[in-house]
C-alpha positions as a printed Julia matrix, in Angstrom:
89×3 Matrix{Float64}:
 -89.8   41.35  -47.69
 -86.51  40.39  -49.35
 -83.82  39.62  -46.8
 -81.28  38.13  -49.19
 -81.81  34.64  -47.81
 -81.5   31.37  -49.6
 -84.02  30.82  -52.35
 -85.81  27.52  -52.44
 -85.98  25.41  -55.56
 -89.01  23.25  -56.19
 -88.33  20.25  -58.38
 -91.23  19.37  -60.67
 -92.92  16.09  -59.81
 -91.67  13.08  -61.73
 -93.67  10.15  -62.99
 -92.53   6.78  -61.73
 -93.42   4.24  -64.33
 -95.5    4.67  -67.43
 -93.86   5.9   -70.67
 -90.21   4.9   -70.39
 -90.44   2.88  -67.2
 -88.11   3.24  -64.24
 -85.05   2.32  -66.3
 -85.88   4.98  -68.87
 -86.11   7.65  -66.17
 -82.87   6.44  -64.58
 -81.06   6.74  -67.92
 -82.43  10.27  -68.39
 -81.29  11.27  -64.88
 -77.78   9.92  -65.58
 -77.65  11.82  -68.86
 -78.71  15.05  -67.17
 -76.63  14.73  -63.99
 -73.56  12.8   -65.18
 -72.23   9.53  -63.91
 -70.5   10.59  -60.69
 -71.48   8.81  -57.5
 -69.53   9.54  -54.32
 -67.56   6.47  -53.23
 -68.38   5.07  -49.81
 -64.83   5.12  -48.44
 -62.2    7.84  -48.25
 -58.89   6.72  -49.79
 -56.37   5.65  -47.13
 -53.07   5.7   -48.99
 -49.85   6.95  -47.4
 -47.62   9.62  -48.88
 -45.16   6.89  -49.91
 -47.94   4.99  -51.71
 -48.98   8.11  -53.64
 -45.35   8.79  -54.58
 -44.98   5.33  -56.16
 -48.54   4.86  -57.43
 -48.7    4.15  -61.18
 -50.37   6.78  -63.34
 -53.28   4.53  -64.32
 -54.13   4.01  -60.65
 -53.97   7.75  -59.96
 -56.3    8.31  -62.93
 -58.78   5.75  -61.58
 -58.66   7.23  -58.07
 -59.14  10.82  -59.22
 -61.94  10.0   -61.65
 -63.69   7.89  -58.98
 -63.99  11.05  -56.87
 -64.95  13.27  -59.8
 -61.6   15.08  -59.79
 -59.66  16.17  -62.89
 -57.18  13.72  -64.41
 -55.26  16.15  -66.59
 -51.56  16.94  -66.52
 -48.34  15.03  -66.06
 -48.09  12.16  -63.59
 -46.18  14.28  -61.04
 -48.97  16.89  -61.17
 -51.6   14.2   -60.61
 -49.64  12.83  -57.63
 -49.32  16.28  -56.11
 -53.04  16.94  -56.63
 -54.06  13.57  -55.14
 -51.84  14.08  -52.09
 -53.25  17.58  -51.6
 -56.8   16.31  -51.89
 -56.58  13.13  -49.82
 -53.69  13.47  -47.32
 -54.32  15.28  -44.05
 -51.65  16.63  -41.73
 -51.8   14.9   -38.39
 -49.91  17.35  -36.12
């Protein structure tokens, strides 16, 4: 019976060790999945800090969270503030 539910995905078993060793497998996983790893801490900058933050620091912050770093510096600031600042009403 097909109820339109979520399909499961079975990942094929992986060998640990042997041929390329653990480092070889790790390199292959990075190549396949990219290099993004979620940072442990949420950025805690204020609106004033974002408004004066240099472009290179905005680029580092956005790329650290896997976000796009394209556009002019004012666009990056606006994007970062929209992504990381929360209204506390």
